[in-house]
N, C-alpha and C positions, 0 to 999 in steps of 0.2 A: 534232434534227437529222441529214442526213443526208449522208452524206463519201462517197466513194468511196474504195478502199484504198486507192490511188497517191496521191491525194488528201492521206488522214487521214494516211499517210506525211507527203510532202512539208511538211504542215502542225498536225504531230504539236501543237510551244506553242499553235496555237491551237483544235484539238479538245480537249483537256485544260480550257487555261482556261473551253470551255465545260463540261465535265465537275463543272468546279471549281464555276463557278456553278450548278448544280443540276438544270441539264440532259441527260437522256442522249445520245450518240450513238449512230447507229445506222451501221456500215460494210454497203457494197453490194460485189460484185463482177458488176461486168455490168448492174447495176441492182438484183441481186440482193440481200435481207438475208443476211449471213452471221455478224454477232458483235452484240454491242451493249455500249456501256461506260458503265456504271450509275456514277452516284456513292457515296461512302458513305454513309450515312444520319449526319445530325449527330452521334447519339446514338455514332457509333461513334470512341469514341479508343483512342490509340495502343496501348495498354497491351490494351485490351479485342480490336483486334484482332488483337497479338499470342498471345493467351492463345488466341483462337478455332482461328489457324492451329497453334498448338503441338495443340491439342487435336483440329484434323485430321490432323495428320500431316506438316505441311507445315515447318514448322519444330521445330528441336531447342532445348531449353532448353541452354546453355551449361554445362559441367562445371564450372567454377571462372566465379561474374562477376568479371570483372577488368577495369580497364579498358586500352585501347588504349594501348600505344607510342607516345610521341611520335615522328615520325618525322625522322632525322638522315639530313641528304647524308653520304653516306660518296667519299671519289676513291675512282677506277675504278682497278684494276688492269691493265697488260697492255699491248699497243703501241696506240698511236694509229690511230685509222682513219684519216685523214690518212696516214697513213705508211705501211698498204695500200692504200689505192688509189693511192698512187705507186708503188709496187711493181709493183702490177697494172700500173699503165698503161705502165711502163717496160720491163716483161716481155712486152709486147705489139709 
């Protein structure tokens, strides 16, 4: 399947759906092929891909395997934005 760069950008989810379906996608610029998106082989599991990327030097393993902390919303400190906007409008 072929897509122009602009069309591929605008329809990225469609392009990725095709790749996930097992078909390669050729990206073109002014009708000339410039890149190809290929699906990963079916035997390529996540752990295997991570180890391969570490071996290639693209990824670095974590110093300590630690779970990410749960995100907690904290109240914001400082002057409210609405007050700042009002002050700016009043001073103009």
